[in-house]
C-alpha positions, 0 to 999 in steps of 0.5 A: 487429527495431527499430520506427521512425516519423517523428514528423515527418509528419503522418499520424503527428501526427494518429495519436498526438493520436488516440490521445490524445483515444480515450475513457480508461474510468472506474474503478470501483474506489475510489469513493464510492458517491455517486461511484459514483453520479454516475459512473454517472448523468453517463455516461447508462448508468443514470437517476438514478431506478436509481441507489441500487439500480445501486450496491448492486448494484455495492458487493456485486458489486465489494467482496463477490462480487470480480468483475473482469468486468461478465460476471460480474455475473447479477442484471445485464441483459446489455445493462446489462452491456454499457453498464458495460463500454463505460464503465468498467473494474473490471479487475484490475492486470497480476501482472509476478511473483510470488515466494513465500518459503521461510517461504510469505510471497508478494511480487507486483510489480503493474503499473499504466496509465499516467496523464497522460504517464506511463507504466505504473508497477510496485509491490510488495505482500506477503502474510505467513501466521501461524497464525490471520492473515495479514496484507497490506502495502499500497504507498501511493506509486510510490517514496518522497520520504523517504531513510531510510538504512536502508530500501530503498524509499526508494534509489527516487526518488518517481514519483508517488501511487498514487490509492484505485482502486490501494491497493484493487487490491493487496487484491482482486488478493491475495484474488484469488491466494489464493482469498479471495472467495466460491466462489474456491478457495485455490491448492495448496499455498499456507501460509494461516491454518487458517480465517477469511479469508486475508487478515484485517489489513492495513498500510501499511507498503509502497511510499511514506509513506501520509500524503505520500497522505493523501486516496486512503488515506483513501478506500481504507481507509474502503472496505476497512473499509465494513461492507458490502464488504470489511469489514475491522475498523478495527483490524485496520488499521494505518497506518504512519507515518515522521512527518508531524506535521499528519496524524497527528490526521487519520488517527485523526479522520478514518480512525480506524484502527491508528497506527504509527510508524516511529522508530528512534531516542531522540535528533533528532541520530540520528533525523534521520540515519536518518529525514531528515524528522524534520529537519521533525517532530522528536521533541517533535512526533512524540511530544506528536502520538501523545499526542493521537491519537484513541481513544488507549488501552490498548486502542488502543495506538499501536505504535512500530517500532525498526529494531536497527542493530548499534551504531548505537541497540541499546544498554542506555542506547537502549533506557533512554531509549526508555521515557522517550520514550514515558513515558504513551504506551499503546504497543507496541514493534515490534523489526524485525531490520534487512533487508540488502539490496544496498550498504547499510552498515547490519549487523543488531543481533546476535541477543543484544545484541535480546533483552536490548533486547528485556528491558529495554522488556518489564520497563519495562512495554511489549510488545515483541515481536520481528518475525521476519523473514519473505520475506527470501530474495525481497526482501520483509522490512521495509524491502526494497521497491522496483519499477525506475519513474521518470518518462518522459522525453518522448523515451520517452514518445514512443517509447511512444506510436509504438509503441502506434500500430503496435499493439507496445503498449496504454495 
């Protein structure tokens, strides 16, 4: 049945205005301790003299215990829990779809509620279980602006940045689904590390360019690495950038996580084609920024990611040029077999070619692992992530709001 509302009537317009004016619950996940205290006091839920204690309680419940409902915070009074629920939300995003690859890789399609005049948006997050560790690949934007020619995500235009809350929600929901919070059970049949944390590592390598959303990414990663909460080691957090040179030093100075560079070419002409941001920040500037990365050492190497494209960047001459380009930079070079996606014109290099390339890099003194493709059958591998979220046209927004007024949808 098609829903039709007359948007020209006063009653309908009043209803839409009332809907827009309705109070929106504040989000507590993603706030710093200082911001959390301010939110509690400003809302009138907590007296200023109690703010520090309440922040400690909430921080523990949110990031150690992983609760997503105020009702489960048992050392907080029932009345206060009710007030918190009235003013704030700690709910997880909607899981639209969960896919499990034949190799145990999991991919979630998350839907986040609308912000401002937009509509709900969707992003993908991938979990890769391995022997001794489990890595979560997190998105930082809905879509991407970089249009790297070999990347499926780059074919989806940028809709908006994710908030710190939305970035953290990916980690927390994944831990929910994997039984990685205290008193939670691992799902039957799930492939996870034999011992220790189910999510032991996170990589900012999902949808989007993290350094084009620096402040939200910074806040989320500092909370993820907070020793009194989620407590992930900064050495187990890797941020991957396509080369936003001005923000690279800040990443090391202000966040302090491991750095990965999406490189893929050894000369500007080819990199301009593969990674167009190179036209703005060419290779010389990028490598200089890497040499000056705070904390760089043999123990804290930069990872350079290099996707292997048949007859494009996989010759022995390319390998020699790569070694020359990175001379003197403490580095690891990840060779990534190209992961095909619908409509691409690129092909993956032959395995023999990849091995010869890796042998040359290794003999030159650089660790050069070949990344085993994971989750290809569910389009969860590197460069394959994409959602269908787009900007909302005004007509679509009005129609959606009309449906919500009629009780057929929720913001």
